[in-house]
C-alpha positions, 0 to 999 in steps of 0.5 A: 562572547566566549560563551557565543563562539563555543555555542557557535562551535558545538553547533557547527560541530553537531551539524558535521556529525550530522552531516556525516551521520548522513553521508553514511548513510546514503552510502548504502544506498549507493552501494545498492544503487552501484550493485544493480548497475554493475551486476545488470551491466550490458544485460538490460536494455538502453531504456531501462538504464536510463530509467534507473538513471534518472530514478537515482538522480531525483533521489540523490537530488530530493531526498526522504521527504520531510514534514514540510513537504505537504503530501507528508506533513502528517509523517515524519520520516527522520527516525526512519531515515537513520536506519542503515539499511542494507540491500537484501542479498539473494539466498535459499528461501527452501527453508521458509516452507512450512511458514509460506505454506500457512501464507498462501491464498486457497484458489489462487490461479498461481501464487509467485513468491519473493524473498528478500525481493528475489523470485525464488521459484522453489517456493512459487506455485504456477501450475497450468496457467488459465487460457490469456494469462502470463505471469513472469517475475520481471526479471526473467521477463527480460530473458524468455522474450516477453518484453517484445511481445506487442501490444502489451511488451515491458518497455512500453509500459514499465516505468511510464506512469509512476511519478519520479520526479513527484514521488521520491519512493518511486525514483528510489525504487525504479534505481534500485528495483530487482526483481517483482513480478509481470502480469499480462492478460491477453485481450479477452480473456477472463482469469476467473482466480486471482493472482496471489503475489507473496512478498516477503522479509526475512531479515536474518538479524539483518537490517534490510530493504527491498524495492519491488517492482510489479508491472500488471498489463490487462489488455481490452476487454479482459477480466482479472485480479491481483493479491499482492501481500506483503509479511514478515518473518522474523521481527528484524527491521526491514524497509519494504518500497513497492512499485506497481503499475496497472494498465487497464485497457479498453473495457477491462475489468481488474481488481487490485487487492493490497495486504500490508501485515508486515511486523511492528518494526517494519516500514513500508511504502507501496504506490500503486500507480494506475492508467484506464483507458475507456471504458475501463472498471478498475478497483483498488482494495488496501487492508493495513494491518501491520508495520511500524510506519505503512505509506499506501499510496494509490493514483489512478488517472481515468485517461480514457472517456467513461471510467470507473474507478473504485478505491475501497481501504482499511487500516487498523492499528493500535500501539505506536503503528502509523499507517498513512493513506494518501489518495490522487484521483485523476479525471482526465476525461469525460463521463469518468466516476470515480468513489473512495471509501476508507475506513479506519480503526485505531487504538492504543497511541496509533495514529492514522493518516488519510489525505484524499485528492480529487483532480478534475481536469478541465477535459473531464466534464461529466465527472462524478467523484465522491469521497469518504473517510470514516474512522473509528477512535478506541482510546483517547491517546489514537489519533486520525489526521483526515484531509479530503480535498478537491480540484476542479477545472471543469464546470459541469460535474458532480464532486462530494467529500467527507470524513467522519471521526468517532468513538464505540457506543457504549450504549450498543456494547452494553446493548450486546453485554445485557443480551448475554455476549461476552465483552470481548465477542461483544466488541469483535461484532461491533467492530466487524461491523464498522469493518465490512462496510469495505469487505462488501465492496469486494467482489472476487470471491476467493480475494475476498475470503482470504481478507475476512479471514485476516481482517477477523483475527486482527479485530479479534486480537483487537477487541480482546486487548481493548477489553482488558484495557477498558474500565467497568461498562456502565450501569443499566440506570446510566445507560437508561438516563442516557437513552432519556436525555438523547 
């Protein structure tokens, strides 16, 4: 009995310690919330303060998701939930100019730079904006009058699409965002070059958290492309929790690129919520190259008749990286078409997740939807969890899904080596061919060239590492015997 009482006492003590630790971590988020709401005070309109309150209430009620939540069953956040991230204070960013210059997108229409969640005008390049394009730091938009412009007003769209009830990270962002980008593409405007949004984490010795917010409003029959780019300067752990709401009006054509290339101590959650009107055509391209734990949420709603949506992505992981991709495509109206293509390359002990869900609502007759996930594992310890899913409530639809998992073919590698190609170059060629499937779906030239360079460098480094770790290649006799058996 004494032993049992002691055990119970130890258990109770551990629970108290755990609760105290959780409460201590929550203090940082509460401090950030009090600072954001206190600093804004009466400057923010009532509707925005209400959005913040609703988001904070949802976050405090639900807390961080666990593996018991179906949408998070493959990603354990227990480790990152223990890190006492602190709100990143605004500071001078001019000393980062040299590093930022090497990160820019050549040929961009304009480039907005945010350092630790705050707009850095001294690092940004606005230049002469193309006719029909309005760009502003979101915080400044409330002061310069853009929010009153109809029909693309901020109040009409901000916070109206991201689901704070279902997504706790969207709720946290809604409560804590301090700045971000506001883009409005006027009706009929054709913006030939991409807008580059560069979000930089530069912790300077602290474990910081940032909550960037982006709102893109593409009015009727407009054309534009946007590149969201997340990078780290330094090796500190940082938590980036970004939410983007993209509204595509009737007949609009929009390409959105997400590039995640932070350091391996980074925890990155990005949520892209797309709302498409009649005949709108939206492409989402995701490139996950960095980060320790990364969660990429893409949620398009095809709310108008005859809409088209492409979700295209590539994730490359090594070491102990964890790259989680969650896609939910909602077909709400008839004659919508959607395509999902995601390729994953994993080495070392990296783990990838693809959870793709297509929901066809009752009124979405004549829907045509396809979902494909292809994965290449470069080691026996790499792991992929793939879960394609269909939820169909209409009876006149065409929906398919599929997933494949494979390894690099030694025969192909040997063939290239036998033609005088060095092993690292041979591996790089094979990886490049696999990644090229995603590149081929990117139409915007400047954005594609920018992404292609990043992929080439990442695959080059990965192929070099793999070659150093790989054992000797099979002999010509072994390859011949395999071919005979095949």
